C-alpha positions in Angstrom: -9.7 128.7 38.7 -6.7 127.6 41.3 -6.3 131.1 42.3 -10.1 131.5 43.3 -10.5 130.6 47.3 -14.1 130.8 47.2 -14.3 127.5 45.1 -12.2 125.8 47.2 -13.7 127.0 50.3 -17.4 126.4 49.1 -16.3 122.9 48.2 -14.4 122.0 51.3 -17.4 123.5 53.5 -19.8 121.2 51.4 -17.5 118.1 52.1 -17.5 118.9 55.8 -21.4 119.1 55.8 -21.6 115.8 54.2 -19.1 114.2 56.7 -20.9 115.7 59.7 -24.2 114.5 58.4 -22.8 111.0 57.9 -21.4 110.9 61.7 -23.8 112.7 63.4 -27.0 111.7 61.8 -26.8 108.4 59.7 -24.1 106.6 61.6 -24.2 108.0 65.1 -24.5 104.7 66.6 -22.1 101.9 66.0 -23.9 99.1 64.0 -23.1 96.5 61.2 -23.5 97.9 57.7 -25.6 95.4 55.7 -25.2 95.1 52.0 -28.4 96.7 51.5 -27.4 99.8 53.2 -23.9 99.8 51.7 -25.4 99.2 48.1 -27.7 102.5 48.8 -24.8 104.8 50.2 -22.6 103.6 47.0 -25.2 104.4 44.8 -25.4 108.0 46.5 -21.5 108.9 46.4 -21.5 107.7 42.8 -24.4 109.6 41.7 -23.2 112.8 43.8 -19.7 112.5 42.0 -21.4 112.2 38.5 -23.5 115.2 39.3 -20.5 117.0 40.2 -18.8 116.0 37.1 -21.9 117.3 35.0 -21.6 120.7 37.1 -17.5 120.5 36.1 -18.8 120.2 32.4 -21.3 123.0 32.6 -18.6 125.3 34.4 -15.5 124.6 33.0 -16.1 122.8 29.9 -15.7 119.3 28.2 -11.9 119.1 28.7 -12.1 119.5 32.6 -14.9 117.3 32.7 -13.2 114.5 31.1 -10.0 115.0 33.3 -12.4 114.8 36.5 -14.0 111.6 35.3 -10.6 109.9 34.4 -8.9 110.9 37.5 -12.0 109.8 39.5 -12.1 106.4 37.8 -8.3 106.1 38.4 -8.6 107.0 41.9 -11.7 104.7 42.5 -10.0 101.8 40.9 -6.8 102.0 42.7 -8.9 102.3 45.9 -10.0 98.6 45.5 -6.4 97.9 46.5 -7.1 99.9 49.8 -10.2 97.9 50.4 -8.3 94.5 50.2 -5.7 95.8 52.7 -8.5 97.1 54.9 -10.1 93.6 55.0 -7.0 92.1 55.9 -6.3 94.6 58.7 -9.7 94.3 60.1 -9.3 90.5 59.9 -5.9 90.4 61.5 -6.8 92.4 64.4 -10.3 91.0 64.7 -12.2 94.1 64.7 -15.9 93.6 64.9 -18.0 94.8 62.1 -20.1 97.4 64.1 -16.6 99.2 64.6 -15.2 99.1 61.4 -17.3 102.0 59.7 -16.0 104.2 62.6 -12.2 103.3 61.7 -12.8 103.9 57.9 -14.7 107.3 58.5 -11.6 108.8 60.4 -9.2 107.0 58.2 -10.8 108.9 55.3 -10.8 112.2 57.0 -7.1 111.7 57.6 -6.6 110.7 54.2 -8.4 113.8 52.7 -6.1 116.1 54.7 -2.8 114.3 53.7 -3.8 113.8 49.8 -4.7 117.5 49.8 -1.2 118.3 50.8 0.4 115.8 48.3 -1.4 117.5 45.6 -0.7 121.2 46.5 2.9 120.3 46.4 2.9 117.9 43.5 1.1 120.7 41.3 3.4 123.2 42.6 6.4 121.4 41.6 5.4 120.2 38.3 4.5 123.7 37.5 7.7 125.0 38.3 10.0 122.2 37.1 8.8 121.0 33.7 11.1 118.2 33.4 9.6 116.6 36.4 6.9 115.5 34.0 9.2 113.2 32.4 10.5 111.8 35.9 6.5 111.4 36.8 6.1 109.4 33.6 8.8 107.1 34.2 8.0 106.7 37.6 4.1 105.4 36.7 5.7 103.2 34.2 8.0 101.8 36.9 5.2 101.3 39.4 2.9 99.7 36.6 5.4 97.1 35.8 6.3 96.3 39.5 2.6 95.9 39.9 2.1 93.5 37.2 5.0 91.4 38.2 3.9 91.3 41.8 2.0 88.4 43.3 -0.9 90.6 42.9 -2.1 89.8 46.7 -2.0 92.5 49.2 0.5 91.9 51.9 0.1 92.7 55.7 2.6 92.7 58.5 1.6 94.9 61.2 4.3 93.5 63.6 6.9 95.0 61.5 5.1 98.1 60.6 7.5 100.9 62.1 4.5 103.3 63.3 2.9 100.3 65.2 6.1 99.4 66.6 6.4 102.9 67.7 2.9 103.0 69.4 3.6 99.8 71.2 6.9 100.9 72.7 5.8 104.5 73.6 1.9 104.3 74.3 0.0 102.0 76.8 -2.6 100.0 75.0 -5.5 98.3 76.3 -6.6 94.7 75.7 -10.2 95.4 75.3 -12.0 97.7 72.7 -14.0 99.5 75.0 -17.0 99.9 73.0 -15.3 101.3 70.3 -13.3 104.0 71.7 -9.9 105.1 70.6 -8.9 106.4 74.0 -9.9 105.4 77.5 -9.0 106.8 81.1 -8.0 104.3 83.6 -6.3 104.9 87.1 -5.8 108.6 85.8 -3.6 107.4 83.0 -4.9 107.9 79.3 -4.7 104.3 77.4 -5.0 103.9 73.6 -7.3 100.9 72.6 -6.5 98.4 69.7 -8.8 100.3 67.7 -6.5 103.3 67.8 -3.7 100.9 66.5 -5.9 99.7 63.7 -6.7 103.4 62.6 -3.0 104.2 62.9 -2.2 101.1 60.5 -5.2 102.3 57.8 -3.7 105.7 57.7 -0.2 104.7 57.1 -1.2 102.1 54.5 -3.1 105.0 52.8 -0.1 107.3 52.6 1.6 104.5 50.7 -1.1 103.9 48.3 -1.3 107.8 47.8 2.2 107.6 46.4 0.9 105.7 43.5 -2.5 107.3 43.1 -1.6 110.9 43.5 1.2 110.8 40.6 -1.2 109.2 38.4 -4.0 111.8 38.8 -1.5 114.6 38.4 -0.5 112.8 35.1 -4.2 113.1 33.9 -4.7 116.8 35.1 -2.7 119.5 36.6 -5.4 121.6 37.6 -5.3 121.2 41.4 -9.1 121.8 42.0 -9.9 119.0 39.4 -7.2 116.8 41.1 -8.4 117.5 44.4 -12.0 117.1 43.8 -11.8 113.8 41.9 -9.5 112.4 44.8 -12.3 113.4 47.2 -15.3 112.1 45.8 -13.4 108.6 45.3 -12.5 108.5 48.7 -16.1 109.6 50.4 -17.5 106.7 48.5 -14.6 104.4 49.9 -16.4 103.2 53.0 -19.6 102.3 51.3 -17.5 100.5 48.6 -15.9 98.6 51.0 -19.0 97.2 52.7 -20.9 96.7 49.5 -18.0 94.9 48.0 -16.7 93.2 51.0 -17.6 89.5 50.2 -17.2 90.1 46.4 -13.7 92.1 46.3 -11.9 88.8 46.6 -13.1 88.0 43.2 -11.4 91.0 41.5 -7.8 89.3 41.8 -7.0 90.3 38.0 -7.8 94.0 38.9 -4.1 94.8 39.6 -2.8 93.9 36.2 -5.5 96.3 34.8 -4.5 99.0 37.2 -0.8 98.2 36.2 -1.8 98.8 32.4 -3.7 101.9 33.4 -0.3 103.5 35.3 2.2 102.3 32.3 -0.4 103.8 29.7 -0.5 107.3 31.7 3.1 107.0 32.3 3.8 106.6 28.5 1.3 109.2 27.7 3.5 111.7 29.6 6.9 110.4 28.4 5.9 110.8 24.9 3.6 113.8 24.9 6.2 115.9 22.7 6.0 113.0 19.9 2.3 112.5 20.2 -0.6 113.9 22.2 -3.3 111.6 23.3 -6.7 113.4 23.3 -8.5 113.1 26.9 -11.2 111.4 25.3 -9.2 108.7 24.1 -7.5 108.2 27.4 -10.7 108.1 29.2 -12.0 105.3 26.9 -8.8 103.3 27.3 -8.9 103.7 31.2 -12.6 102.6 31.2 -12.0 99.7 28.8 -9.0 98.2 31.1 -11.0 98.3 34.0 -14.0 96.6 32.6 -11.9 94.1 30.9 -10.1 93.2 34.1 -13.2 92.7 36.4 -15.0 90.6 33.5 -11.7 88.4 33.3 -11.6 88.3 37.1 -15.2 87.1 37.3 -14.6 84.7 34.6 -11.9 83.0 36.1 -12.2 83.1 39.8 -9.5 82.6 42.5 -9.4 82.5 45.9 -7.4 85.0 48.4 -5.9 83.6 51.2 -6.4 85.8 54.4 -3.8 85.7 57.3 -4.8 83.8 60.3 -5.9 86.3 63.1 -3.8 87.0 66.1 -4.0 88.2 69.4 -3.4 92.0 70.1 -3.8 91.6 74.0 -1.6 93.3 76.2 -2.0 93.5 80.1 -4.0 96.3 81.2 
């Protein structure tokens, strides 16, 4: 299946069509995304993902369908960490709500391109060097333990972000948002706006999250089409999920413990695969159970998440 370009072409054409419809029709004008709209879009993306999962089941069989669903759940749950960081970034830079959708839109397009490259390279390496499976397993266990022993609260430090530092030194940046534009012309010179800095921050943050999420899904399936499509569907619904959970995701403070257990479980499954093979159905059940329990415990034992004080990004025009 990986050697059939038609499947890849058709799927990517479908994704591009959805993105264009989103950008040019439904969200052509900058506006504040309300809870009702966000919930509607979230329901749409989830329904679309499950419908594609059913097509995978009819097309490729039960095993591929379970791999897709497991990968989708893992990527979707790991993406919640992205949402925490996005919230902090937008708060830190004081980004108006009506421009947040645009930043997330272009940020996700960049994430789709970068993750496709990560997946293809990672799958090729795993196919050629079998021992890397054990390296991958050890890395996931290490990441899971590190996540469990961390404070569990996302950190943000734009002032020390090397990419943001580079932009500040080499690119003139305006102090105003200029109606949501990323670049403006002034006195014959091209200036970046603070929104472009925020977009770069979102992109670089997603690269760091991809280092955890891509290996986790490659550990579930080494079919690049399954890994790629499950990743894409999880990312496509990320914007709507952000606006739907913006006021609620602070409650999921125990989710990172659940995610750490999932990473340790998937890593251990790889490390001990020669001794005992865990069926995909059991893996899917374990992942689902851990996610549900971490969310339930978070709701039963609420805790406040501190958001850093906003700072001014104003620079001389």
